[in-house]
N, C-alpha and C positions, 0 to 999 in steps of 0.2 A: 545565639541558639545553643541550647543545651544538648547533650549527647542523646537524650531520650526523644527529642523532637525529630519527627520525620520530615523531610522536605515535602513541600506541597507539590502535587502534580499540576503543572501549568497547562499542559496539553495532553489529551488522551485520545489517540487515534488508532484506527485499524487500517491496514493496507491489504488489498486483495492481490494475491499472486494467482491470477486466473490462467491456468495452464491448458494448452491445447496441443494436439499432436498433428504435425504436418510432415509427411514423408518419414514417419517413425522417429521424428526428432521433436523434442518438447519446445514449445514456443510460449511466449507470455503476452497476454493481451494488454495493450496500452490504448489510451483514448487521447485524441488530439483535443486540446483545450483552446478554443477560439479566443478566450479572454487573454490568456498569458502567452499564447502562440507557441506552446510546447506540448509534448506528449506527457502523459502522466498515467500512473496506475490508479485504479479506483481506490479512493481513500475516504474514510468516514470519521467524523468527529463523534466520539462516544457521548451520548446524551445521558442525562440524569436517569437513574433507575434502569439503564440499559447495559448489557454486557458488551464487551468488545466484539464478540461474535455476532450478536444481534445487530450491532451498528453496521458491520460490513455486509451482513445479509441484506439489510435495508437498502444500503447504497448500491450494491451490485444490481438489485432489482430495479431501482429507480434510474440509475445512470445508464444502464444498458437496456432498459425496457424489457426486462425478463420477469417471469412469474416466479415468485418465491415458492419454494417447496416443490417446484415442477421442472424448471429449466436448468438448474445448477445445484451443485452440492458444495456446501462450505464445510471444511474440516471441523471436526468436533473440538479440537484443541488447536491453539496457535502453533504455527511452525516455529515462531520465535517471539519472545517477550523482551523488549528493550526498555531500559530505564536510563535515560541520558541526563546527567547532571547539568544544570544551567545555573549560572550566578547572575542575579539581577542587582545592579548597583543603583542606589537612589542618589540622584544628583545633589540634592540639598544637604542631606545628612551623611553622605558617603557610606551609608549602611548597605550591607550586602545580604540579600535573601537567597537561600539555597532552594532551588526548585528542580523538578524533574519533568522531562518530556517522556511520556510513556507511549510506546508504539508496539502494537502486536501485528504480526504478519499471519494471514490465513491463506491456506491453499484452497482454491476454488476451481471446480471442474464443471464444464458445461455438461448437460444431460439431455440428450435427444436431438432430433433433427430440427425441430422448431427453434430451439435455443441457438444452435449453430447458425441457422439461416438468419435469425434476428441479428446476430453479431456480424455475420458476413455482409449483410445488407446495410450495416451502419457505416457511413462514409468516414466517420471519425475513429473507428476501431481498427487497430492493426495488430498483427501477430509478430512479435519481435523475437529474435534469437537473443540469448543471454548477453553476448558481446555488444549488442546495440545499446544496452542500457548505459554503457560506460564510454561511449564515443559521442563526439559532437560533430554532426554533419549538417552544415548549412541551416542552423536553427532547428534541426529536426531532433534534437536531443531530448532527454528526459528532464522533467522538472528538477531543478538543481537540489532542492531539499530531499526529494525522493532518491535521487542519485547518490547523495551523501549517505542517506540511511542504508541503501543497499550495499554501498561500499563498507560501511561500518558493520553491518550485519553479516556480510559475506554469505548470504543465504541462497543465492541462485547457483553458486558454484557446486553445491551438493548434487545438482542434477547432471553434472559433467565430470564424473570421477576420472575419466581418461584424459582430460585436458590438463 
């Protein structure tokens, strides 16, 4: 690979940091995934011709059964843009391709009583404190890929300057 070539983006995803306030303390919405038996943040794969923001807007509406443009607000810019280098080795030729995993985090806030009620009535949705993202309690932890991304990004700690 020459210096001018840019690594190809292998994955392009957006992750929603859906924030709510409980007893004047910020909490983050996670959803229990029945397939993998773990909690996860709402995440969206960026489709062709779609921005990262549009992809997370689509998935928040679909996964949480909310109305786009009415029940929540997605921040206009990402809270963080990560490009994680990945090396892919080809078995036969021992060749190595440089790729990148691109992830953008967007702050999302619920808007209105109907939205809050929809989330509160969803048996798979839970509001977590920041420290819950980094603990493993009886299989109730966060999806390991997302946990690693949050540790790398150190993005949730900004909400707790006194800790």
